LUMTORGU-571597 format. One line per field, with one value per residue (C-alpha): residue number from 1; z, x, y. Coordinates in Angstrom, 1 decimal, always signed. Each point is the difference from the previous one (the first is absolute). Layout:
N
resi = (NUM | ...) .
Z = (Z | ...) .
X = (X | ...) .
Y = (Y | ...) .
REM end
This chain:
118
resi = (1 | 2 | 3 | 4 | 5 | 6 | 7 | 8 | 9 | 10 | 11 | 12 | 13 | 14 | 15 | 16 | 17 | 18 | 19 | 20 | 21 | 22 | 23 | 24 | 25 | 26 | 27 | 28 | 29 | 30 | 31 | 32 | 33 | 34 | 35 | 36 | 37 | 38 | 39 | 40 | 41 | 42 | 43 | 44 | 45 | 46 | 47 | 48 | 49 | 50 | 51 | 52 | 53 | 54 | 55 | 56 | 57 | 58 | 59 | 60 | 61 | 62 | 63 | 64 | 65 | 66 | 67 | 68 | 69 | 70 | 71 | 72 | 73 | 74 | 75 | 76 | 77 | 78 | 79 | 80 | 81 | 82 | 83 | 84 | 85 | 86 | 87 | 88 | 89 | 90 | 91 | 92 | 93 | 94 | 95 | 96 | 97 | 98 | 99 | 100 | 101 | 102 | 103 | 104 | 105 | 106 | 107 | 108 | 109 | 110 | 111 | 112 | 113 | 114 | 115 | 116 | 117 | 118) .
Z = (+98.6 | +3.1 | +0.3 | +2.3 | -0.9 | +2.5 | -1.5 | -2.9 | +0.7 | -3.4 | +0.3 | -3.4 | -2.0 | +2.6 | +2.4 | +3.5 | +0.9 | +3.8 | +1.4 | +3.6 | +1.7 | -2.5 | -2.7 | -3.4 | -1.5 | -3.7 | -0.6 | +2.0 | -2.0 | +0.7 | -2.3 | -1.2 | +1.3 | +3.3 | +1.8 | -1.7 | +1.9 | -2.1 | +2.2 | -1.0 | +1.3 | +3.5 | +3.9 | +1.0 | +3.3 | -1.3 | -2.9 | +2.2 | +1.9 | -2.9 | -1.0 | +3.4 | -0.7 | -3.1 | +1.5 | +2.6 | -3.0 | -2.4 | +1.3 | -3.1 | -1.4 | -2.6 | +0.1 | -3.4 | -0.3 | -3.0 | -0.2 | +3.2 | +1.9 | +0.3 | +3.4 | +1.4 | -1.1 | +1.7 | +3.2 | +0.4 | -0.3 | +2.4 | +2.7 | -0.5 | +0.3 | +2.4 | +2.3 | -0.3 | -0.7 | +1.2 | -0.1 | -1.4 | -3.5 | -2.6 | -3.3 | -2.4 | -3.2 | -1.4 | -3.8 | -1.5 | -3.5 | -2.2 | -2.8 | -3.1 | -1.4 | -3.4 | -0.3 | +3.6 | +2.0 | +1.8 | +3.5 | +2.8 | +1.4 | +3.6 | +1.0 | +3.8 | +0.8 | +4.0 | +1.4 | +3.2 | +1.8 | +3.3) .
X = (+111.4 | -2.0 | -2.0 | -2.8 | -0.8 | -2.3 | -0.3 | +1.9 | +0.6 | +0.4 | +2.4 | +0.3 | +0.8 | +1.8 | -1.4 | +0.1 | -0.8 | -1.3 | -0.2 | -1.3 | +2.5 | +3.0 | +0.3 | +1.9 | +0.5 | +0.5 | -0.1 | -0.7 | -1.3 | -3.0 | -3.0 | -1.8 | -3.5 | +1.5 | +0.8 | -2.3 | -0.4 | -1.5 | -2.2 | -0.1 | -2.3 | +1.8 | -0.3 | -1.8 | +2.2 | +3.5 | -1.0 | -1.4 | +3.3 | +1.8 | -2.0 | +0.6 | +3.6 | -0.4 | -2.1 | +2.6 | +2.4 | -2.3 | -2.8 | -2.2 | -0.7 | -2.2 | -1.0 | -0.7 | -2.1 | -1.6 | -2.9 | -0.3 | +2.9 | -2.2 | -1.6 | +3.5 | +1.0 | -3.2 | +0.5 | +3.8 | -1.3 | -2.4 | +2.1 | +2.7 | -2.4 | -2.4 | +2.2 | +3.6 | +0.3 | -3.5 | +0.0 | +3.4 | -0.9 | -3.1 | -1.0 | +0.5 | -1.4 | -1.6 | +0.1 | -2.0 | +0.6 | +0.3 | +2.5 | -0.2 | +3.3 | -0.1 | -2.3 | -0.9 | -2.9 | -0.3 | +1.7 | -0.9 | +2.8 | -0.1 | +2.3 | -0.1 | +2.3 | +0.7 | +1.6 | +1.9 | -1.3 | +2.3) .
Y = (+76.0 | -0.3 | -2.6 | +1.3 | +3.7 | +1.4 | +4.0 | +1.4 | +3.7 | +1.7 | +3.3 | +1.7 | -3.4 | -1.5 | -2.5 | -1.0 | -3.5 | -0.4 | -3.5 | +0.5 | +2.4 | -0.8 | +2.1 | -0.3 | +3.1 | +0.4 | +3.5 | +2.9 | +2.8 | +2.2 | -0.7 | +3.0 | -0.8 | -0.8 | -3.3 | -2.9 | -3.4 | -2.9 | -2.4 | -3.8 | -2.6 | -0.5 | +0.1 | +3.1 | +0.8 | -0.4 | +2.0 | +2.7 | -0.1 | +0.7 | +2.9 | +1.4 | -0.2 | +1.9 | +2.7 | +0.5 | +0.6 | +1.6 | +2.6 | -1.2 | -3.6 | -1.0 | -3.6 | -1.5 | -3.3 | -2.0 | -2.6 | -2.1 | +1.7 | +3.0 | -1.3 | -0.3 | +3.3 | +1.7 | -2.1 | +0.9 | +4.0 | -0.4 | -2.1 | +2.8 | +3.1 | -1.2 | -2.0 | +0.0 | +3.8 | +1.2 | +3.8 | +0.0 | -0.8 | +0.1 | -1.0 | +2.9 | -1.5 | -3.2 | -0.4 | -3.0 | -1.0 | -2.6 | -0.8 | -2.8 | -1.8 | -1.3 | -3.0 | +0.1 | +1.1 | +3.1 | +0.0 | +2.5 | +1.9 | +2.1 | +2.7 | +1.0 | +2.9 | +0.1 | +3.0 | +0.1 | +3.1 | +0.3) .
REM end
C-alpha cells in the first residue's frame, strides 16, 4: 500500500498509483472509455505534471473529481491546456453530474477530457 497517493489512474479495472514522478503499476490494461485519472485534494502543480506525463503516453485523458477536489481538477486542466501545452492540447469535453451513495448526501462530480492535439 502506498502512503501518499496523488493520482489514481484507472485502466480497465486495474489501477496505477502515481506519487510525484514515481509510479507503482498494478495493472496495465486499457479502460473501454479511455484513460481516466481520478483527482484528489492535493497540490496542483505536481498533479499537473503527472497529467502532462499521462498526456505524453495517451493522447486523451479524462480527469475525474468529486466534491471538494473539483477545483483542483479544473485548475490542473487549465494549467496543462493554457500554460504547459498551450496550442498543443485542448479541453474536449466537460461533464458535470452528481451521485448519491446510500445514506449520504449528493456529491458533485466533474469529468474533464483533455486531448493532446500534436
